C-alpha positions, 0 to 999 in steps of 0.5 A: 314875849311880843305877840303882835305880828312884825311888819318886816318891810317897814321895820327891817328893810325900809328907809326911815324917811320913807316910813315917815311919809306914810306914818299914821300921824302924818296922815292925820295931820294932812287931813287936818290941814286939808280941813283947815284950808277948806274952811279958811277959803270957804270963809274968804269966799263969803261963807259966814258960818265959819268964824275966826275962832273956829279957824284959830282953834283948828290951827292951834289943834293941828298937832294935838293928835291922840291916835288912841282916842281916834281908834276908840272913836273908829271902833264905835263909828266904824268910819275912819273919817268920821272918827277923825272929825269927832277927834278934831272937834274935841280939841277944836270945839268952835270948829266942830259944827263946820268941819268937813262942810261940803266935803266927802271922805275922798276930799281927804283921802285922795288929796292926802294920798296925792301929797304923800305920793308926790313926796315919796316920788321925790324922795325915791328920786333923791335916793336913786340920785345918791345911788347914781353918784355911788355908781358913777364914782365906782365906774370912774375908779374901774373904767380901765379895769378889763373883764369879760362881757357875757352873752347867753352867760358865755364869754363874749368880748372884753369890756371894762367893769366901769363900762358895765357899771355905766349900763346900770347907771344909765337905767337908774338915770332914766328912772330919776327923770321919770320919777321927777317928772311924774312928781312935778306933773302930779295933779291934785284931786281938789274940792269936788264934792261927793261924786265930782260935780261940786253940787254941795259947794254950788249950794253953799255958794248960792249957785256961784260957779266961780267961787266953787272953781276958785275954792278948788284951785285955792286949796290945791295951791295951798299944798303946792299943786298948780295942776288940778284935775278937771274931772273926778268921780268921788275919787280921782281916776285910779289910772293915775295910781297905775301910772305911779306904780309903773314908774316905781316898777320901772325903778324896780326893774333897774334895781333887779337887773343890777342886783341880779348881775352882781349875783351872777358876777360874784358867782362867775368870779368877776367881782368879790366882796370886800373884806369884812371880819364880821359878816357871816355867810353861812351858819353851816359853811364857814367859808361862804360869803353870800351876796345877801344884799343883792338877793334882798334887792331881787326879792323886794323888786319881785314884790313891787312887780306883784303890787303893780299888778294889784294896782292894775286890777284895782283900777280896772275893777272900780265900780262906777263912781267908787266902791270900797274895795278900792279903799281897802286895796289902796291902804295896802299898795300905795305905802308898800310900793314905796317902802319896797322900792325905797328898801331896794334902792337902800340895799343897792347903795350898800352893794356898790360899797361892798363889791370890787373887781376880782383879780381874775385872769382872763388870758385863757379866754383871749384866743376865743375873744379874738375870733371876731377881731380876726374875722373882721380883719380877714374880711377887710382884706377881702376874704369871704366872711361866711367861709372865714366864720366857719374856719374860725369856728374850727380854730376855736374848737381846736383851742377849746379842746387843747387850751393851747395858744400855739395850736389855735394860731397854727389852726388859724394859719392852716385855715388860710385866715392869716399868718400866725405872727399877724394873728398874735396882734389880735390877742390884745385885750385893749384892742378887742375892747373897742371903744369901751374906755372912751365910751365910759369916760364920755358917758360919765362926763354927761352923767355927772352933770345930770346927777349934780343937778339933782337932789341926792339923799342917802337912804337911811338905815333900817333893821339890817 
């Protein structure tokens, strides 16, 4: 029997590629690539203690990762960076003496985290673009499918299923833009030394500030960063982590809103599950078909919301140039933010494929939906808007009690609003829906241009 705990988020929910971004092997590989870039540029800038043999061995040993050996060393040294230095030195012995020269642990940790954050932001944007493409296609299919809109969870006016999907799509498109811009603008911590002053590099380069500055920019460029932070302490400002968390949280807001709406609409009878012969809704009640994926999305998004608060607390409680509680917190929140958000988007994609409009008859609501149209027409003819509003409230009450269309029309006429023959014109759902179809079509044309300009990646399957 398995005795170790299960990481439910990673193993059950998260897409595979997002898990790979935060894998231990990738983290170790990035640290080694950072050490190699540092040493290569130090040699290029005149640091003669670094030999060609050392660089060659480092390059050849990048993939020689023995996680069990690293763990063994860390248990003895109680320091993960020192354990990795020793492990890398064992497979690249000519480089052992110059590994990590002038660097602090957070040369590795922060820069590697920024590389991963950038990759995760791009991947999350690509997942969301795929979701948007699915939503766009769904909206196009159902742009002429009329349904009820709801305010205060009460029937309001007619709309279409496609137009409602456009509202969800609009939110997700804003998230793609936000995530993409943040990924492209993300700065590199760079090569700053123990507390950000580059003191160690000034000594190594015999006081040559230009070489220290060039080293900073050259290492950043090796990893595709053109923007290097001008100032850091031992760490980069954790307000940047908060900015990242807030962008991810914005996506989670969109996903939660979408999934919650799906749950409500299935409960109201506006949407239905597509037929599935294998899905079981309840172990006790055989008839049930539950919106389980939408429920999962809401749960995952609430976790993202909680993590955003954790990031905020960590950023505000950082002591002076750095303290270790920052390190422990970030091991948790960076990975979990992206795994949870990626999981939520994965299930959102599945939801789009699982649900379709029901064949619900909304005709019984039409007299109530018509009251605003009647109010507008009677006011346009010169009636007192406030008196008409009160009169239509009375007519609506008659219909709510009787469920009789003729009784409603007779009350409209009795109130002096207009003759019932004229009032019948406003029982047309298409008329009452305003520009719903036109707005949907126009929005979808513009949305398609935006989506086609972005990279789209379908979130990979996970446990369920």
